[in-house]
N, C-alpha and C positions, 0 to 999 in steps of 0.2 A: 177053194180054187175060184168059185164063183165071187167069193167076197174080196178075193185079192183083185180080180179083173175090176170089179165094180168100184174098188178102192183106187185104183189106177184111173179108171175113167174119171172120176170125181177128181182126183189131183190134176190130171191134165185138162179138166174143164176150168178148175180154180186158176191153174197157171195161164191159160189162155185168156180169161177174163182179167188177171192181174195185168198182163199185157196189154191189152186192148184197153183196159183204164189207164194205163200210164200213157199210151199212145195219144189217148183223148186229152189227157191234160196238156200235153206239151206241142201237139202238131199246130204248124202253122197255118196261115190262112193262104188261101191259091193266089198266085200274081201272073200276069200275063207278060209276054214279052216285050210289049209296048210300054207296060208300065214299069219295068225295069231299066229300059232302055236309058234315061236320062242319068241314072244313078250306076248302073253296071260299069265295071272296071274305070271308075273314075275316083279321082282324089278332090276331097273335099277340105276347104281351108277351115279349121277349128277357130270358131268365133272372128271369121274373117282373116285376112291375111295381115295379123298384127306382128309387131317386131319383138323380140326378146327384151331389147333396151326400152320398151314401153313408149317410144317416141310415137308410133302408130299403135295407141291401145287397143285391147280386145273389144269387142262388139261395138265397134264405133264406127260411124259412117265413113271414117279415112279407111279403117279395116276392109269394109265391105267394098267400097269404090276400088281399093287396091286389088282385091282377090277378084272381083268382076273385071277389070281392066287386063288382067292376066288370062281370063275366062275360065277360072277355077269354079267349082261347085262351092257353096259355103254352107255352113252349119252353124246355128246361132241358138239362142235360149231367149223365151219370150216369158213374162209374168206381168201381173197387174199392178199399177200404181193405186195409192190410196182412193184415187178418183175413177179408178176403173179404166184407165187407159192402158193399151198394150204396149209395155215397153221391152226394148231389149238389153237383158242384162242377166249375167249368169248367178252370182251369189244371190242367197237371201237377205244378205246384210250387204250394206256400203263400206264398210271397214276396210277391206283388203283393196278394193280400187279407188273408191272415193275417200278414204281416210276420215270416214264419219260413222260415228258408232250408232246405228239405225238400221232398220228393217227398210228394204226397198218399199213394201206395201204400207209402210207408216208414214209416205209422204206422198203428195200430189205429184202430178206430172209438171207442174210449174216450179216447185221444190226442188225435184229431182234434175230438173234442166240447168239449176243453178251450180250444180256440184260439176266439177271438172274430173275427167278419167284419167287416172294417173298422172297428174299434173299438167294435163296438155289442155289446147283449146278444146279438145272434143269433150261432147257432154252425152248424157243418156239418151239414145234415140228413140223416137217412136217406131215400132213395128211397121208402120204405114209408110214412115220415111225411109227407111231400110229397103221396102219393096220398090220405091220409086228410084232409089240410088242403084238398085240392081238391074231392074228392068229387063230381066229376062237374059242375062248375058251368062248365068249359070245356074243349075238347079239349086234349090235350097233345101235343106234338111232342118225343119223348124222343131227345136225341143221345148216342150211345155212343162214349165217347171210346176212342181207340185207345192199346192198352198191351200189356203182356206177357201177359196173361191174358184174352185177347179172348173165347174160347170159354166160360170160366166167367162173365165179364161178360154174353154174350148169355143163357146159362142161367139165369141168377138175374135179369135183368133181365125176361125174358119170365116166369119163373115169377111175379115180383110183379103183372106187368100182365095175366096170365091171371085173376089174381082180381080186379082191378079193373072197375068196371061202367061208368066212364065212356069216352068217346072216346079214343083215342090213336093215334099212329103213331111209327114210329122213323126215324131217319137216323143217317148216320155219314159221315165222310170215308173211311173204309177200306171198299173195295168188298167186301172178303171178311167184314166185319160184316154188312153189307147182305145180302149172300150167305147169310150163317147163317140170316137169316130167310126169306128165299126158299125154303130147303131145309126148315126145320124148322117154320117159322110163316108158311105161305104166305097166311093168311088177314089177316095184319097189313099194313097199308099200309106201305110202305117207300120210302125216298127217298136220292138221293144227294147229299151235300154237295160242293161244287167251288168254288174259285176260280179266276181267270183264272191261265193257267200261272206268269206273272210273280209273282204274289203269295204263292207257296209259301215265299220268302223263305229259301231254303237249309234248309228243313225236309226236303226230299228232292232227289234228284239233279235236274238240269235235265230230263232225258228223262223223268223219273218225274213231274215237275211238267207236263210238256207232255201227258203220258197221261192224268194225273187231270183238268188244266184242261179238256180237250176230251172228258171223259167216254168215252173209247175202252176203258174196262172195262164198260160197261154189259151187256156179254153176261154177265158173271159172276153178276148179280144180278137183270137187269133191272128197275131201279129205277121206281116209278110216279111219281114226282117228282123235280124236280132243284131242290135247294136251293141257288142260286149267288149269291155274292157281288154287292153293287150295282155292276155295272161292264160294259163293252161285253162281249158274249158271243160267243163263238168260234162259226163255222159250225156244228160238230157239235152244240154245245149247243142252238142254235136248231133245227137240224133234229130232234132228239130231242123238242123239244118240240112240232114240227110233227106229229111221228108220235102224240102224245098224251100225253106227259109233262106232269104239273101243273107250273105255273112258281111256285116259291117265292123270294122273294127275302129278304137279310139284308145288313146290319142297316139298317133304316129310320130316318131322324131326320126325315122330312117325308111329309107326305099324298100328294106326287105320285107316289110309288112305287106306289101302288094301281094306277095305270094300267098295264095290258099285264100284271098280273101274278094269279094266281091266290089266293095267299097273302101276307100281308107279315108278316114278323118285325120288331117294330119296339123302340125303346127312347127314354125321354126326351120323349115326348109322349103325350096321349091322343086318339088317334084314335077313329072310330066302332067299333062291334064288328064290324060287318059293311058291307062297300063295294058299290057298285053295280059291275055288269060293264061296263068301258070299252070 
């Protein structure tokens, strides 16, 4: 009988330790109400308020001016040029948007700005020029793209943001980029971008996709929000949100996605600037 009691106690202890360890892995960082305010129940234009017909291309100064003039928040992407300039562009390569078979980081700023965005007069903008265009008219969600010079990208992006007087936060698919901000800029609201594990589509090994898609590396950076692709969420993501992480969804094409989320990143429609808490 005594052995059975001891075994039960051991099992209970092991179970509690396992639960505690799991929560440690996925728990979010704390966020104050004042920090949430610029993002709470707000719609953010994905890569600016660009148009489906590409007459106003994504991540262009025209798209950012259009979004800011309406008062929308803005989501955008930053990465480095060959000569270390922080530019705003989503893809690793120039093929889809510029029709050039080359990587963004293989060209200097001068070379990049010779290229047309989607056949328009718009060119790849500097992040500093985007900040001057927006001028605090809407909060900005800055996604830092993963690359070979992540530390340099973090340092240079933060240097530009420190001089900016508008509201902003950062996010990345790479938890080590998010961790850089936790350590070096803890005052900046930070978020972890993630897909369902199956949606990493060979970009990473299946086991890495499982870890990232289930936010099991949250202990590295303690993100204050989870920006999750619109899809059924696995249990660890739901638990992280229940523990206090803001719920950010992407990329929305309909109003219905406001329900159950704190922040919506949208494109190709014009929702209200701010939505009611559902």
